[in-house]
TORKOL-4160 file (C-alpha; in steps of 0.2 Angstrom, whole numbers, padded with zeros to 4 digits, m for minus):
420
<pt num="1" X="0857" Y="0103" Z="0538"/>
<pt num="2" X="0844" Y="0113" Z="0536"/>
<pt num="3" X="0832" Y="0115" Z="0549"/>
<pt num="4" X="0813" Y="0122" Z="0546"/>
<pt num="5" X="0805" Y="0130" Z="0562"/>
<pt num="6" X="0787" Y="0134" Z="0562"/>
<pt num="7" X="0780" Y="0144" Z="0574"/>
<pt num="8" X="0759" Y="0147" Z="0573"/>
<pt num="9" X="0759" Y="0166" Z="0578"/>
<pt num="10" X="0767" Y="0182" Z="0570"/>
<pt num="11" X="0769" Y="0190" Z="0587"/>
<pt num="12" X="0784" Y="0190" Z="0599"/>
<pt num="13" X="0780" Y="0183" Z="0616"/>
<pt num="14" X="0792" Y="0170" Z="0626"/>
<pt num="15" X="0793" Y="0155" Z="0615"/>
<pt num="16" X="0794" Y="0168" Z="0600"/>
<pt num="17" X="0811" Y="0174" Z="0610"/>
<pt num="18" X="0819" Y="0157" Z="0613"/>
<pt num="19" X="0816" Y="0153" Z="0595"/>
<pt num="20" X="0825" Y="0170" Z="0591"/>
<pt num="21" X="0839" Y="0166" Z="0602"/>
<pt num="22" X="0843" Y="0148" Z="0594"/>
<pt num="23" X="0840" Y="0154" Z="0576"/>
<pt num="24" X="0852" Y="0168" Z="0579"/>
<pt num="25" X="0866" Y="0158" Z="0586"/>
<pt num="26" X="0862" Y="0141" Z="0575"/>
<pt num="27" X="0882" Y="0134" Z="0572"/>
<pt num="28" X="0889" Y="0133" Z="0557"/>
<pt num="29" X="0882" Y="0116" Z="0551"/>
<pt num="30" X="0863" Y="0122" Z="0553"/>
<pt num="31" X="0854" Y="0133" Z="0542"/>
<pt num="32" X="0839" Y="0137" Z="0549"/>
<pt num="33" X="0822" Y="0143" Z="0540"/>
<pt num="34" X="0806" Y="0149" Z="0550"/>
<pt num="35" X="0790" Y="0147" Z="0543"/>
<pt num="36" X="0775" Y="0161" Z="0553"/>
<pt num="37" X="0764" Y="0171" Z="0549"/>
<pt num="38" X="0767" Y="0188" Z="0546"/>
<pt num="39" X="0770" Y="0200" Z="0558"/>
<pt num="40" X="0785" Y="0205" Z="0572"/>
<pt num="41" X="0791" Y="0190" Z="0570"/>
<pt num="42" X="0795" Y="0192" Z="0553"/>
<pt num="43" X="0801" Y="0209" Z="0554"/>
<pt num="44" X="0814" Y="0205" Z="0566"/>
<pt num="45" X="0819" Y="0189" Z="0557"/>
<pt num="46" X="0824" Y="0201" Z="0539"/>
<pt num="47" X="0833" Y="0211" Z="0553"/>
<pt num="48" X="0844" Y="0195" Z="0556"/>
<pt num="49" X="0845" Y="0190" Z="0538"/>
<pt num="50" X="0836" Y="0174" Z="0543"/>
<pt num="51" X="0823" Y="0168" Z="0529"/>
<pt num="52" X="0808" Y="0164" Z="0532"/>
<pt num="53" X="0791" Y="0156" Z="0523"/>
<pt num="54" X="0775" Y="0163" Z="0524"/>
<pt num="55" X="0760" Y="0154" Z="0532"/>
<pt num="56" X="0744" Y="0157" Z="0537"/>
<pt num="57" X="0746" Y="0150" Z="0557"/>
<pt num="58" X="0732" Y="0150" Z="0571"/>
<pt num="59" X="0725" Y="0164" Z="0580"/>
<pt num="60" X="0714" Y="0152" Z="0590"/>
<pt num="61" X="0713" Y="0144" Z="0610"/>
<pt num="62" X="0709" Y="0126" Z="0611"/>
<pt num="63" X="0692" Y="0134" Z="0616"/>
<pt num="64" X="0682" Y="0138" Z="0600"/>
<pt num="65" X="0664" Y="0143" Z="0597"/>
<pt num="66" X="0660" Y="0131" Z="0580"/>
<pt num="67" X="0663" Y="0146" Z="0569"/>
<pt num="68" X="0677" Y="0148" Z="0574"/>
<pt num="69" X="0682" Y="0130" Z="0576"/>
<pt num="70" X="0679" Y="0129" Z="0557"/>
<pt num="71" X="0692" Y="0141" Z="0555"/>
<pt num="72" X="0704" Y="0137" Z="0565"/>
<pt num="73" X="0704" Y="0119" Z="0554"/>
<pt num="74" X="0705" Y="0127" Z="0539"/>
<pt num="75" X="0721" Y="0138" Z="0545"/>
<pt num="76" X="0729" Y="0121" Z="0548"/>
<pt num="77" X="0726" Y="0115" Z="0532"/>
<pt num="78" X="0731" Y="0129" Z="0524"/>
<pt num="79" X="0747" Y="0132" Z="0534"/>
<pt num="80" X="0750" Y="0110" Z="0534"/>
<pt num="81" X="0752" Y="0112" Z="0514"/>
<pt num="82" X="0764" Y="0128" Z="0515"/>
<pt num="83" X="0774" Y="0120" Z="0528"/>
<pt num="84" X="0777" Y="0105" Z="0516"/>
<pt num="85" X="0780" Y="0116" Z="0502"/>
<pt num="86" X="0793" Y="0123" Z="0512"/>
<pt num="87" X="0801" Y="0107" Z="0518"/>
<pt num="88" X="0803" Y="0102" Z="0500"/>
<pt num="89" X="0809" Y="0118" Z="0492"/>
<pt num="90" X="0822" Y="0121" Z="0504"/>
<pt num="91" X="0826" Y="0102" Z="0507"/>
<pt num="92" X="0825" Y="0102" Z="0526"/>
<pt num="93" X="0833" Y="0090" Z="0537"/>
<pt num="94" X="0821" Y="0092" Z="0553"/>
<pt num="95" X="0806" Y="0100" Z="0554"/>
<pt num="96" X="0804" Y="0107" Z="0573"/>
<pt num="97" X="0789" Y="0115" Z="0577"/>
<pt num="98" X="0790" Y="0129" Z="0591"/>
<pt num="99" X="0774" Y="0127" Z="0599"/>
<pt num="100" X="0761" Y="0116" Z="0603"/>
<pt num="101" X="0751" Y="0124" Z="0589"/>
<pt num="102" X="0763" Y="0124" Z="0579"/>
<pt num="103" X="0765" Y="0106" Z="0581"/>
<pt num="104" X="0745" Y="0104" Z="0576"/>
<pt num="105" X="0753" Y="0111" Z="0558"/>
<pt num="106" X="0768" Y="0100" Z="0557"/>
<pt num="107" X="0762" Y="0084" Z="0563"/>
<pt num="108" X="0751" Y="0085" Z="0549"/>
<pt num="109" X="0765" Y="0084" Z="0535"/>
<pt num="110" X="0774" Y="0071" Z="0546"/>
<pt num="111" X="0776" Y="0052" Z="0538"/>
<pt num="112" X="0787" Y="0042" Z="0532"/>
<pt num="113" X="0795" Y="0048" Z="0519"/>
<pt num="114" X="0794" Y="0067" Z="0527"/>
<pt num="115" X="0809" Y="0074" Z="0535"/>
<pt num="116" X="0811" Y="0070" Z="0556"/>
<pt num="117" X="0798" Y="0082" Z="0565"/>
<pt num="118" X="0800" Y="0087" Z="0582"/>
<pt num="119" X="0789" Y="0096" Z="0592"/>
<pt num="120" X="0793" Y="0109" Z="0606"/>
<pt num="121" X="0779" Y="0111" Z="0623"/>
<pt num="122" X="0781" Y="0129" Z="0629"/>
<pt num="123" X="0765" Y="0127" Z="0638"/>
<pt num="124" X="0757" Y="0117" Z="0649"/>
<pt num="125" X="0736" Y="0115" Z="0644"/>
<pt num="126" X="0723" Y="0114" Z="0656"/>
<pt num="127" X="0713" Y="0095" Z="0657"/>
<pt num="128" X="0703" Y="0095" Z="0644"/>
<pt num="129" X="0695" Y="0085" Z="0631"/>
<pt num="130" X="0702" Y="0096" Z="0616"/>
<pt num="131" X="0719" Y="0099" Z="0625"/>
<pt num="132" X="0721" Y="0080" Z="0628"/>
<pt num="133" X="0716" Y="0076" Z="0608"/>
<pt num="134" X="0729" Y="0091" Z="0605"/>
<pt num="135" X="0742" Y="0081" Z="0614"/>
<pt num="136" X="0739" Y="0067" Z="0606"/>
<pt num="137" X="0738" Y="0074" Z="0588"/>
<pt num="138" X="0756" Y="0080" Z="0592"/>
<pt num="139" X="0761" Y="0063" Z="0596"/>
<pt num="140" X="0766" Y="0060" Z="0579"/>
<pt num="141" X="0781" Y="0069" Z="0581"/>
<pt num="142" X="0797" Y="0060" Z="0580"/>
<pt num="143" X="0802" Y="0070" Z="0597"/>
<pt num="144" X="0793" Y="0080" Z="0607"/>
<pt num="145" X="0805" Y="0093" Z="0616"/>
<pt num="146" X="0797" Y="0101" Z="0634"/>
<pt num="147" X="0802" Y="0118" Z="0642"/>
<pt num="148" X="0801" Y="0110" Z="0661"/>
<pt num="149" X="0797" Y="0095" Z="0668"/>
<pt num="150" X="0780" Y="0104" Z="0675"/>
<pt num="151" X="0776" Y="0107" Z="0653"/>
<pt num="152" X="0780" Y="0087" Z="0653"/>
<pt num="153" X="0767" Y="0082" Z="0664"/>
<pt num="154" X="0753" Y="0085" Z="0655"/>
<pt num="155" X="0758" Y="0071" Z="0643"/>
<pt num="156" X="0754" Y="0057" Z="0655"/>
<pt num="157" X="0741" Y="0068" Z="0660"/>
<pt num="158" X="0735" Y="0066" Z="0640"/>
<pt num="159" X="0740" Y="0046" Z="0640"/>
<pt num="160" X="0754" Y="0052" Z="0628"/>
<pt num="161" X="0769" Y="0039" Z="0630"/>
<pt num="162" X="0781" Y="0045" Z="0617"/>
<pt num="163" X="0801" Y="0049" Z="0613"/>
<pt num="164" X="0800" Y="0065" Z="0624"/>
<pt num="165" X="0816" Y="0077" Z="0631"/>
<pt num="166" X="0818" Y="0091" Z="0644"/>
<pt num="167" X="0827" Y="0106" Z="0638"/>
<pt num="168" X="0825" Y="0122" Z="0646"/>
<pt num="169" X="0824" Y="0139" Z="0639"/>
<pt num="170" X="0840" Y="0148" Z="0632"/>
<pt num="171" X="0848" Y="0166" Z="0637"/>
<pt num="172" X="0864" Y="0173" Z="0628"/>
<pt num="173" X="0873" Y="0179" Z="0641"/>
<pt num="174" X="0885" Y="0192" Z="0634"/>
<pt num="175" X="0868" Y="0201" Z="0629"/>
<pt num="176" X="0862" Y="0199" Z="0647"/>
<pt num="177" X="0880" Y="0203" Z="0657"/>
<pt num="178" X="0876" Y="0216" Z="0670"/>
<pt num="179" X="0892" Y="0222" Z="0669"/>
<pt num="180" X="0892" Y="0231" Z="0652"/>
<pt num="181" X="0878" Y="0242" Z="0658"/>
<pt num="182" X="0879" Y="0257" Z="0670"/>
<pt num="183" X="0866" Y="0254" Z="0683"/>
<pt num="184" X="0865" Y="0274" Z="0689"/>
<pt num="185" X="0862" Y="0275" Z="0669"/>
<pt num="186" X="0850" Y="0262" Z="0669"/>
<pt num="187" X="0842" Y="0268" Z="0682"/>
<pt num="188" X="0840" Y="0287" Z="0677"/>
<pt num="189" X="0834" Y="0280" Z="0660"/>
<pt num="190" X="0818" Y="0275" Z="0669"/>
<pt num="191" X="0817" Y="0288" Z="0679"/>
<pt num="192" X="0821" Y="0281" Z="0694"/>
<pt num="193" X="0824" Y="0290" Z="0709"/>
<pt num="194" X="0838" Y="0288" Z="0722"/>
<pt num="195" X="0831" Y="0275" Z="0736"/>
<pt num="196" X="0817" Y="0266" Z="0726"/>
<pt num="197" X="0816" Y="0251" Z="0726"/>
<pt num="198" X="0811" Y="0244" Z="0710"/>
<pt num="199" X="0798" Y="0228" Z="0707"/>
<pt num="200" X="0797" Y="0221" Z="0688"/>
<pt num="201" X="0786" Y="0211" Z="0681"/>
<pt num="202" X="0791" Y="0207" Z="0665"/>
<pt num="203" X="0777" Y="0198" Z="0653"/>
<pt num="204" X="0763" Y="0200" Z="0641"/>
<pt num="205" X="0746" Y="0208" Z="0647"/>
<pt num="206" X="0736" Y="0196" Z="0652"/>
<pt num="207" X="0727" Y="0187" Z="0669"/>
<pt num="208" X="0736" Y="0173" Z="0670"/>
<pt num="209" X="0753" Y="0181" Z="0673"/>
<pt num="210" X="0745" Y="0189" Z="0689"/>
<pt num="211" X="0749" Y="0209" Z="0686"/>
<pt num="212" X="0733" Y="0211" Z="0697"/>
<pt num="213" X="0742" Y="0203" Z="0712"/>
<pt num="214" X="0758" Y="0210" Z="0712"/>
<pt num="215" X="0749" Y="0227" Z="0709"/>
<pt num="216" X="0737" Y="0224" Z="0724"/>
<pt num="217" X="0753" Y="0215" Z="0734"/>
<pt num="218" X="0762" Y="0233" Z="0732"/>
<pt num="219" X="0749" Y="0242" Z="0737"/>
<pt num="220" X="0752" Y="0232" Z="0755"/>
<pt num="221" X="0770" Y="0232" Z="0755"/>
<pt num="222" X="0769" Y="0252" Z="0752"/>
<pt num="223" X="0761" Y="0255" Z="0769"/>
<pt num="224" X="0778" Y="0251" Z="0777"/>
<pt num="225" X="0788" Y="0256" Z="0761"/>
<pt num="226" X="0784" Y="0272" Z="0754"/>
<pt num="227" X="0799" Y="0270" Z="0743"/>
<pt num="228" X="0794" Y="0252" Z="0732"/>
<pt num="229" X="0787" Y="0256" Z="0714"/>
<pt num="230" X="0780" Y="0242" Z="0704"/>
<pt num="231" X="0785" Y="0242" Z="0682"/>
<pt num="232" X="0773" Y="0233" Z="0673"/>
<pt num="233" X="0783" Y="0229" Z="0655"/>
<pt num="234" X="0773" Y="0222" Z="0642"/>
<pt num="235" X="0758" Y="0223" Z="0631"/>
<pt num="236" X="0740" Y="0215" Z="0626"/>
<pt num="237" X="0748" Y="0208" Z="0611"/>
<pt num="238" X="0736" Y="0195" Z="0611"/>
<pt num="239" X="0719" Y="0204" Z="0605"/>
<pt num="240" X="0710" Y="0193" Z="0594"/>
<pt num="241" X="0690" Y="0186" Z="0595"/>
<pt num="242" X="0699" Y="0168" Z="0598"/>
<pt num="243" X="0709" Y="0172" Z="0612"/>
<pt num="244" X="0703" Y="0165" Z="0626"/>
<pt num="245" X="0706" Y="0181" Z="0638"/>
<pt num="246" X="0701" Y="0198" Z="0633"/>
<pt num="247" X="0716" Y="0205" Z="0635"/>
<pt num="248" X="0712" Y="0223" Z="0631"/>
<pt num="249" X="0700" Y="0225" Z="0645"/>
<pt num="250" X="0711" Y="0214" Z="0656"/>
<pt num="251" X="0723" Y="0230" Z="0654"/>
<pt num="252" X="0710" Y="0243" Z="0658"/>
<pt num="253" X="0706" Y="0233" Z="0673"/>
<pt num="254" X="0723" Y="0236" Z="0680"/>
<pt num="255" X="0723" Y="0257" Z="0674"/>
<pt num="256" X="0706" Y="0255" Z="0686"/>
<pt num="257" X="0718" Y="0245" Z="0699"/>
<pt num="258" X="0728" Y="0256" Z="0700"/>
<pt num="259" X="0716" Y="0273" Z="0703"/>
<pt num="260" X="0706" Y="0264" Z="0716"/>
<pt num="261" X="0722" Y="0257" Z="0725"/>
<pt num="262" X="0730" Y="0277" Z="0725"/>
<pt num="263" X="0744" Y="0271" Z="0717"/>
<pt num="264" X="0745" Y="0280" Z="0702"/>
<pt num="265" X="0762" Y="0288" Z="0706"/>
<pt num="266" X="0769" Y="0270" Z="0713"/>
<pt num="267" X="0765" Y="0258" Z="0697"/>
<pt num="268" X="0771" Y="0265" Z="0680"/>
<pt num="269" X="0764" Y="0256" Z="0663"/>
<pt num="270" X="0778" Y="0254" Z="0651"/>
<pt num="271" X="0773" Y="0244" Z="0638"/>
<pt num="272" X="0785" Y="0233" Z="0628"/>
<pt num="273" X="0802" Y="0237" Z="0631"/>
<pt num="274" X="0813" Y="0234" Z="0616"/>
<pt num="275" X="0832" Y="0234" Z="0630"/>
<pt num="276" X="0827" Y="0223" Z="0643"/>
<pt num="277" X="0845" Y="0221" Z="0649"/>
<pt num="278" X="0844" Y="0242" Z="0653"/>
<pt num="279" X="0827" Y="0237" Z="0659"/>
<pt num="280" X="0834" Y="0223" Z="0671"/>
<pt num="281" X="0849" Y="0233" Z="0676"/>
<pt num="282" X="0838" Y="0247" Z="0683"/>
<pt num="283" X="0826" Y="0234" Z="0693"/>
<pt num="284" X="0830" Y="0228" Z="0713"/>
<pt num="285" X="0818" Y="0212" Z="0710"/>
<pt num="286" X="0809" Y="0203" Z="0696"/>
<pt num="287" X="0792" Y="0195" Z="0703"/>
<pt num="288" X="0784" Y="0182" Z="0690"/>
<pt num="289" X="0766" Y="0181" Z="0700"/>
<pt num="290" X="0759" Y="0169" Z="0686"/>
<pt num="291" X="0745" Y="0158" Z="0690"/>
<pt num="292" X="0756" Y="0144" Z="0682"/>
<pt num="293" X="0770" Y="0148" Z="0675"/>
<pt num="294" X="0778" Y="0133" Z="0660"/>
<pt num="295" X="0796" Y="0138" Z="0662"/>
<pt num="296" X="0798" Y="0159" Z="0666"/>
<pt num="297" X="0812" Y="0163" Z="0651"/>
<pt num="298" X="0812" Y="0181" Z="0661"/>
<pt num="299" X="0818" Y="0174" Z="0678"/>
<pt num="300" X="0836" Y="0166" Z="0668"/>
<pt num="301" X="0837" Y="0184" Z="0663"/>
<pt num="302" X="0834" Y="0190" Z="0677"/>
<pt num="303" X="0847" Y="0179" Z="0686"/>
<pt num="304" X="0860" Y="0183" Z="0675"/>
<pt num="305" X="0859" Y="0201" Z="0677"/>
<pt num="306" X="0861" Y="0200" Z="0696"/>
<pt num="307" X="0842" Y="0203" Z="0698"/>
<pt num="308" X="0834" Y="0194" Z="0711"/>
<pt num="309" X="0819" Y="0186" Z="0708"/>
<pt num="310" X="0803" Y="0180" Z="0716"/>
<pt num="311" X="0792" Y="0168" Z="0708"/>
<pt num="312" X="0777" Y="0158" Z="0707"/>
<pt num="313" X="0777" Y="0140" Z="0717"/>
<pt num="314" X="0768" Y="0131" Z="0704"/>
<pt num="315" X="0777" Y="0127" Z="0686"/>
<pt num="316" X="0794" Y="0127" Z="0680"/>
<pt num="317" X="0800" Y="0141" Z="0693"/>
<pt num="318" X="0802" Y="0129" Z="0706"/>
<pt num="319" X="0814" Y="0115" Z="0696"/>
<pt num="320" X="0826" Y="0131" Z="0693"/>
<pt num="321" X="0827" Y="0143" Z="0709"/>
<pt num="322" X="0830" Y="0133" Z="0726"/>
<pt num="323" X="0824" Y="0144" Z="0741"/>
<pt num="324" X="0834" Y="0156" Z="0748"/>
<pt num="325" X="0848" Y="0151" Z="0739"/>
<pt num="326" X="0847" Y="0159" Z="0721"/>
<pt num="327" X="0829" Y="0164" Z="0723"/>
<pt num="328" X="0812" Y="0166" Z="0733"/>
<pt num="329" X="0794" Y="0157" Z="0729"/>
<pt num="330" X="0778" Y="0161" Z="0733"/>
<pt num="331" X="0763" Y="0154" Z="0729"/>
<pt num="332" X="0750" Y="0163" Z="0715"/>
<pt num="333" X="0736" Y="0171" Z="0717"/>
<pt num="334" X="0738" Y="0179" Z="0736"/>
<pt num="335" X="0745" Y="0196" Z="0736"/>
<pt num="336" X="0747" Y="0195" Z="0754"/>
<pt num="337" X="0759" Y="0181" Z="0753"/>
<pt num="338" X="0767" Y="0192" Z="0741"/>
<pt num="339" X="0768" Y="0206" Z="0748"/>
<pt num="340" X="0778" Y="0198" Z="0763"/>
<pt num="341" X="0789" Y="0192" Z="0752"/>
<pt num="342" X="0793" Y="0208" Z="0744"/>
<pt num="343" X="0795" Y="0218" Z="0763"/>
<pt num="344" X="0808" Y="0202" Z="0767"/>
<pt num="345" X="0816" Y="0207" Z="0752"/>
<pt num="346" X="0817" Y="0227" Z="0755"/>
<pt num="347" X="0823" Y="0223" Z="0773"/>
<pt num="348" X="0836" Y="0210" Z="0771"/>
<pt num="349" X="0851" Y="0218" Z="0758"/>
<pt num="350" X="0862" Y="0203" Z="0762"/>
<pt num="351" X="0848" Y="0192" Z="0755"/>
<pt num="352" X="0847" Y="0201" Z="0740"/>
<pt num="353" X="0865" Y="0201" Z="0736"/>
<pt num="354" X="0866" Y="0183" Z="0740"/>
<pt num="355" X="0850" Y="0179" Z="0731"/>
<pt num="356" X="0858" Y="0188" Z="0717"/>
<pt num="357" X="0876" Y="0179" Z="0715"/>
<pt num="358" X="0868" Y="0164" Z="0717"/>
<pt num="359" X="0853" Y="0168" Z="0704"/>
<pt num="360" X="0870" Y="0172" Z="0690"/>
<pt num="361" X="0878" Y="0157" Z="0693"/>
<pt num="362" X="0861" Y="0146" Z="0691"/>
<pt num="363" X="0859" Y="0156" Z="0675"/>
<pt num="364" X="0876" Y="0150" Z="0667"/>
<pt num="365" X="0866" Y="0133" Z="0665"/>
<pt num="366" X="0854" Y="0140" Z="0652"/>
<pt num="367" X="0869" Y="0148" Z="0641"/>
<pt num="368" X="0863" Y="0149" Z="0621"/>
<pt num="369" X="0877" Y="0140" Z="0618"/>
<pt num="370" X="0874" Y="0126" Z="0628"/>
<pt num="371" X="0858" Y="0123" Z="0622"/>
<pt num="372" X="0859" Y="0126" Z="0604"/>
<pt num="373" X="0874" Y="0112" Z="0604"/>
<pt num="374" X="0862" Y="0101" Z="0614"/>
<pt num="375" X="0847" Y="0102" Z="0598"/>
<pt num="376" X="0861" Y="0100" Z="0585"/>
<pt num="377" X="0865" Y="0084" Z="0593"/>
<pt num="378" X="0846" Y="0081" Z="0596"/>
<pt num="379" X="0844" Y="0083" Z="0575"/>
<pt num="380" X="0859" Y="0074" Z="0571"/>
<pt num="381" X="0852" Y="0059" Z="0580"/>
<pt num="382" X="0835" Y="0060" Z="0572"/>
<pt num="383" X="0845" Y="0062" Z="0554"/>
<pt num="384" X="0854" Y="0045" Z="0557"/>
<pt num="385" X="0840" Y="0034" Z="0563"/>
<pt num="386" X="0829" Y="0028" Z="0549"/>
<pt num="387" X="0812" Y="0038" Z="0550"/>
<pt num="388" X="0818" Y="0048" Z="0565"/>
<pt num="389" X="0812" Y="0039" Z="0578"/>
<pt num="390" X="0794" Y="0037" Z="0572"/>
<pt num="391" X="0795" Y="0015" Z="0577"/>
<pt num="392" X="0794" Y="0022" Z="0597"/>
<pt num="393" X="0780" Y="0036" Z="0595"/>
<pt num="394" X="0766" Y="0036" Z="0608"/>
<pt num="395" X="0756" Y="0021" Z="0609"/>
<pt num="396" X="0742" Y="0030" Z="0610"/>
<pt num="397" X="0732" Y="0034" Z="0591"/>
<pt num="398" X="0735" Y="0050" Z="0587"/>
<pt num="399" X="0716" Y="0059" Z="0584"/>
<pt num="400" X="0709" Y="0061" Z="0566"/>
<pt num="401" X="0709" Y="0081" Z="0566"/>
<pt num="402" X="0691" Y="0082" Z="0565"/>
<pt num="403" X="0690" Y="0073" Z="0583"/>
<pt num="404" X="0699" Y="0090" Z="0587"/>
<pt num="405" X="0689" Y="0103" Z="0578"/>
<pt num="406" X="0673" Y="0091" Z="0589"/>
<pt num="407" X="0678" Y="0093" Z="0605"/>
<pt num="408" X="0688" Y="0112" Z="0604"/>
<pt num="409" X="0670" Y="0118" Z="0599"/>
<pt num="410" X="0661" Y="0109" Z="0615"/>
<pt num="411" X="0675" Y="0115" Z="0625"/>
<pt num="412" X="0665" Y="0131" Z="0629"/>
<pt num="413" X="0669" Y="0130" Z="0649"/>
<pt num="414" X="0685" Y="0124" Z="0650"/>
<pt num="415" X="0699" Y="0132" Z="0661"/>
<pt num="416" X="0710" Y="0146" Z="0652"/>
<pt num="417" X="0725" Y="0138" Z="0644"/>
<pt num="418" X="0742" Y="0147" Z="0648"/>
<pt num="419" X="0754" Y="0151" Z="0635"/>
<pt num="420" X="0772" Y="0154" Z="0643"/>
């Protein structure tokens, strides 16, 4: 079967890494094609010899001014035409949109005479009229897949009742295998001194990922543990005028904060990291201090590498981590609570060992092979069902695109959306 994967951006973040994991590991009976804008994602697809189709995509949040809203609606329409042509030219069996924004494109293609459509929800939009209409718009799909129950709950809040499944993100357990990387060599590669305790935040640079809170927590921990260091890996990759946060300014703010707290020798900005397993092997604790986290892909990667994890209590991590057994949870936007939890971990080597061991066992549930087989079975079931599962779609009528655009233009004071 041929599957057309639709992605709304050419950048590579958590959702795109899960997509790449999927298409690289596609079973022999599944032939993937990816429709996405130009960018680093296309370069990676070429290196993996995965065919791709160029589309315009959507460079926008769901909170826009009238001018940007008009551009976004035009981008959706143009991208939908390109996806429709690709589905026809490649004779695809299933269209699988990799995000809510990609779903706005793909569901414009969906009809009784088109391939069945899946929309993958990898983030949870804040409650607003625009987000409600967006979720209702993608309910035209034959199936919605959420990466966590937390993400899926946004559908209930929007009044969307439709076919859905919860399928966590995959991790390549062969690549994220601590036994294949020498720890001393890994720490040497990142300039880690003997006795240093390395805490790592591995995420795009944006306020909701909580890098500021991590810096403030480390400042508190340093008062008792001078050997603690914080690595910030990631970049401000979403920086267009339509991006909800000014991520470049936020990065500048983080640098100023480090200087203000006299942490220049304790905090290291790594930028994008090409070898994540090597970085994790050099790490003592992974921090996920996000305000909310739809799933937390780096959580599973760290667990697989036997790195203890401290994650936010809000979102998907609490569905994976059992407190004190295979990880620790702490409330977001609370540097003092995070400092206390980090100190507890530094001071309890037996706890670190137990969390590392149990975390690695927990990560086995998210093996790529298991994820791929689950999706293959979903595709086969969709294809075998006349017209997909369309007969059981949401009872809520999908709004016209113009209604969504109108709401997007009016949502100038809506809270920020988190893309995980």
